[in-house]
C-alpha positions, 0 to 999 in steps of 0.5 A: 621234570620228574625225579626218579628213584634208583634203587641201587645194591649195596655194596655197589663197586664201580670203575671211576677214576677219581683223583684223590681230591675229587674222591674227598669231595664227592665223599663230602657232598653225599654223607648219607653213603660211606665210600671207599677206594680199593688199590685197583681203583674200584669206587665201592659205596656202602649204605647207612647202617641198621639199627643193631649194626650202628648201636654196635659201632658206636659202642666199639668206638666208645670203648676206645675213644674212653680208653683213649682219652685216659691215656693220651697216648693217640688219637681214636677215629670212628667209621667216618674217617678216611685213611690213604693207606700207603700202596707201596706194599699192595700187590698190583696197586694203581691207585691209592686205596682209601679205607674207612675202618669200623674204627680204628687209632694212631700213635701221637707221635705219627699224628703230631707229624700230619700238617693241619691240612692233612689232619682235615682230609683223608689221613696220609697213613695206615693207622696202628690199630684197626677194627671191623665190624662185620654187619647183618649186610655183610652176612646176607645171603643175597650178596653172597655170605662167603664172598663178603667175608673174604672181602672183610678178610682181604680188607683186614690183610691189606690193613696188616701189608700197609702197616697195621701193627693189630687188627681185630674183625669181629663177627657178631653172628658167629661170635668169632673174632679174626686178630690179625698182628703185624707178621704173624698168622691170623689168630681165630678166637671163638666166642671170647668175652674180651680182647686185650689191646696187647702191648699196641694199645696198653691197657685197653680191653672191649668188652664183647658182651655188650656188642655180641 
């Protein structure tokens, strides 16, 4: 039987009815791709990133993990970590959103409250802190630059509505950062050299010169 390669656009969005366990199994068996599920039940399939974005992601995760290990206030996660967001705060939600921020962090007491089984699957909570890094594919003209940016902004608002206390949407192309805080309007920073974790991540500073 001859095999055929099908080239699909990414991110690809499909409407597939999957249980949480089926979705977890799908992700586990297809590690070359990243999957998310929206509150409306849409399955989002993303391909691996390019080298430049991958390098920025690891730099971001490295800085966050280095701070986290020093103070032991919580647990940090990279872009492969999945979170089942509490959908009660999401308007018109009928599916449990499952998201994978590029970097995230939760307080120790929230991690300690989880069972071992919960820790081994998608974590059933929203992170206290999230970061989304806009990649070259997010800026690609073929995907509609304005639409892709809005998709990322909607994700940030979703985190905010589900309990995230602090969030950063970082755009290396424009050197712009959107800061999302619980119960506040979005703040836009132009070409900052660093970002403060404020009271949510006390003492954490993300240096952006190595990310720009």
